[in-house]
N, C-alpha and C positions, 0 to 999 in steps of 0.2 A: 662753523662745525665744531671748532674746538670748544667753544663756549657750551655748546649742546652736550658734547661728552662730558665735560666737567661737571655740568648740571646733574647728569645721570649719575657720575660717580659719586657726588656729594649725597644724591639721594639713596644709593643703595648704602653707602655708609651709614646715613640717617637711620635706615631701617633696620639695620644689624644692631646698632646702639639700642633702638628702640624696644627690638626683641628681648635683647639681654637684660635692659630696665624691666621690661614686663615680667621676665622670670624671677629677677631678684626682689622686685616689688610685691607681685601678686602670689609668687610661689612661696614655699616655705622655706624661710632664711635659715631656719635650723636645720631642715632636711638638706638642703644646699650645702650647708657647711659640714653637716655630718657625712654627707656623700664625699666631700673632698677630704674630710679628715679621715675617714674610714680606708679611701684609696690610698693615701699617703701611708697610713698605718699598715695597711697590709703590704705595699712595696717595700716598706722600711724592713718588716718583720722577715719578708722572703730574702731580702737583702742580707739580713743578720744571719739566717740560715745558710745562705750561699757563701758567707764568708767563715763559717764555723770549721772548728777542727773535723767534725765528722764528715763534711762535704768535701773537705780537702784531702781524703784519703783515696787511695787507689780505686777503691771500690765504694761507691755511696749508693745508698737506697733511700728513697724520698718518699714517704707516704704521705700524701698531697691530701690537705683537708679540702674535701668536697662534700662537706656536710653528710646526709644520707647516701653514701654512694662509695665507689672506689676508683682509685687512680694512683698507680705507683709508678716512679720513674726509677731505672737501675741505670747508674753511669760507671763505666770502666774506662779510663782512659779517654780516647776519642769515640767510644761507643755509648749510643743511648738507646735503652729499651723502655718502652712504655708498656704496662699491663693496665688495661682498661681505662676509661676516661670520663667517667661520672654521667650524670644527667645531661641532657643538652643545655639546661639552665647553667650548668657550672663548667661548660667547656673554656669560657673566658678565663675562669680561675686557673684551670690547667696552662692554657696558653701562656697566661701572664708568669705563671711560675716558670714555665720552660724558657720564656724569654729573658726572665730575670738572671737564669742561670747560664744563658749565653746558648741553650740549645735550639740549633736551627735545622737539624737532621735527626730522623730516627731509623736507627739500623733494624730494629725489631719490633713489631707492635702485636700485642696478644689481646684478642678481646676474649674474655675467659667463658662467658655464655651471654645469651641474647636480652638479659633484663637492661631497662633503660638505664638504671642506676650504674651500670657498668659500661655501655657501648653508647648511650644516648649522645655523648659529647664528641664522638669521633669524626661525624660528617663535617661539623664546623671546624674542628681541628685540622683536618686533612686540606682543608682549603688555604691553610696557612702553613703547614708543614707535612709534605708528602713522605710517606714512610716507605723504605725500601721493600719492606715484607710485612704483610699482615696474616696472622694466624688465627684461623677460625676453629670454634669447637665442632666436633662431629656429633650431631644430634639427630636423634631418631626422626625418620620422616613423618612417623605418627603424631609428633608434636608441631602444632600449627606454628608456623612464623609469625612473629609480632609485626607491626607497622614499623617499628625502630629497627627491627632487623631487616625488613625489606629495603627501608630507606639507605641503610647502611651498606647492604649489598649492591644496590644501585649506584652508590658513590663509588664504591671500589672498582665497578664495572666501568663507569663514566670516566673516572680519574685514571683507569688502566693502572691500578695499583696491583703488584704483584701478591698474590694470595696463595696460601695452601691450608690444608686441613691438619689439624694437630694429629701427631702421631705419637703413640705411647713410647715412651722411653727414648725419644729422639733427642740427640745433644746437639744444641747451636754453640759454636766455639767462638769466643771473642778475646782473642790473645790468651792470656793465663786464666780467663774466666770462661766458666761454661754454665749454660742454662740447659736444663733437661725438662722436658714436658712429660706429665703423666696424664691419663684419663682412663676413666672406667671402661672396663670390657664387657660389660653387662649392660641389658636394656632397663630403661627407667620412665616412669611417668612424669617425673618433675624435671625440668631443663636445667634447674640449678645442678643436677647430680652429673650432668655432661660437662662440667665446668673443666677448663685446661688447667691443670694444676702445674705449677712451675717450681723448680729447685734450683737456685744459684749457688755455685762453689767457686771459691777462689782461695786457694793453698788451703788453710785451716778454717776459713770462715764459710758458714752456709745460711742461706735464708730460704724459707719455704713460703709459697703463695698458694692459698687454697681456694680462691674464687669463693662461689657459694656451695660448694660440695658438701653434702650431707654425711650423717653418720653411716648410710649404707656404703657409700663409697669410701668411706674412712675403713670399715671393715673390709673391704674388698681389697684395700691396698695393704692392709696388716696380714691378711690370709696368703697373699701372693709374695709378702715379705719384701715389698718395695722400698728400696733405701731412703727413706723420707726423713731420716733422722737429721735435724738442723737446729741450729743455736738461736735463730730468730724465725718465730713464726707469724704469719700473718693469718689470724684466726678466719676460719672459714665464715661465711655468711654473717659478716659484721659482728661476731659475737653471739649469734642465736644459738639457743639450746638445741637446734636440730643439727648442729655441727659441734665439733670438739668435744666428743665424748672423752671420758676420763682415761679409757684404754688408750686413744689415739693420742691424747697428748702425751701419755707416759711413753708412748711407742716413738714418737718425734723427740721427745726431751728436750725441749727448748728452754733456754736461759731467759729468753725475752719474748713477749707476745704483743702483737700490735691489733689494735681494733680499730677499724674505719668506720665511723659512725656520726650521724647528726646529734647535737644537742637536743635533748627532750624529744627524741624521735618517737614516732608512733608505735614502733614496735618493741620499744624498751630495750633496745641493743646498747651494750652487752647484757646478755641476760644474767641474773643473780647465779644461776647454777653453774654457768661456765666460769664467772669470777670466781666463785669459790673453789672450782677445781683447779684453776691457776694458783690460787693461794696456796692450796693443800700441796701442790706439786711444786711450790717455792719458785714460781714463774713470775718475774718481774713484768707488769703490765703498762703499757702506754695506750692512751686513747686520742684519737683525733678531736672527738667532742670536748676534750679537756684541755689538751695541749696543742691544737691547731696541727699543722704540718708537722712531721716528724723525720728526722734524717738519722740513718744509723750507718756509719761509715766503718770501713775496716781495711788494715794493712795487710790482712790476710793471718794474723795471730789475734790482735786484739780490736775492740770494738770501741766506737767514740759515737756518743748520742747527743743530738741537739734538738730543741723543740722550738716551735714558733711561741708559745705563750709559757 
């Protein structure tokens, strides 16, 4: 009997060796090496950001490179907040980033609106990290739900994740830091305009996250004189000319602007019109398609910036 078990064990080992040999022999060695090299490079790059002066500040905001999509991690002390989670294909990128930073819990998660490049990765992420609270946008019932949105809603129910709809000017407090949500009070035909806008404040530091909100919503915010002035602006809609009007950029009055977009994306984001507006307003811009993931940390007075590339 022992001899039989030994033969089975040897056979299994031989089969494993044969499979690995086949992959290395008949597969593309360059592709295999490239995969390993790229994985190592990404891990090293994230590690470099994690060890940066920017990430070491009491408040650090991580604009994660997820190609043509959005995902932003906000860290303050023991608190972790995630705004959006890219497409499903990039959920692993977000999880890897969080794991490398030692993030194993999420106190608040905001899905700004139901586009796949913003919420597509949540379903996979939540199987690994279950958030304490998920905030949904309030979208008109006249707008049909997408399959991505339906899948996420089902996940939230199945996993019994605490959820609530965004409320205009609601303040979430995390120690000395606060996050305030803003949303349109009007009806729109474009789901982008129902984006949950968030502003983060810590002492004299301020960050604004626009989701994919367009110019109509920007005009509404300005008309209502919402306090959206911030030092750091995450441009709406990946830098599309449908957002970030000259008046609104002047209204926010940022020192820095972040564009989350993919290299050579099909939309041409960020659009030249928006880049020109930023240039004229003397706003320093950073782009994930050029710099990779970006971290802007603050001690409440000064800003510290680190980039992946």
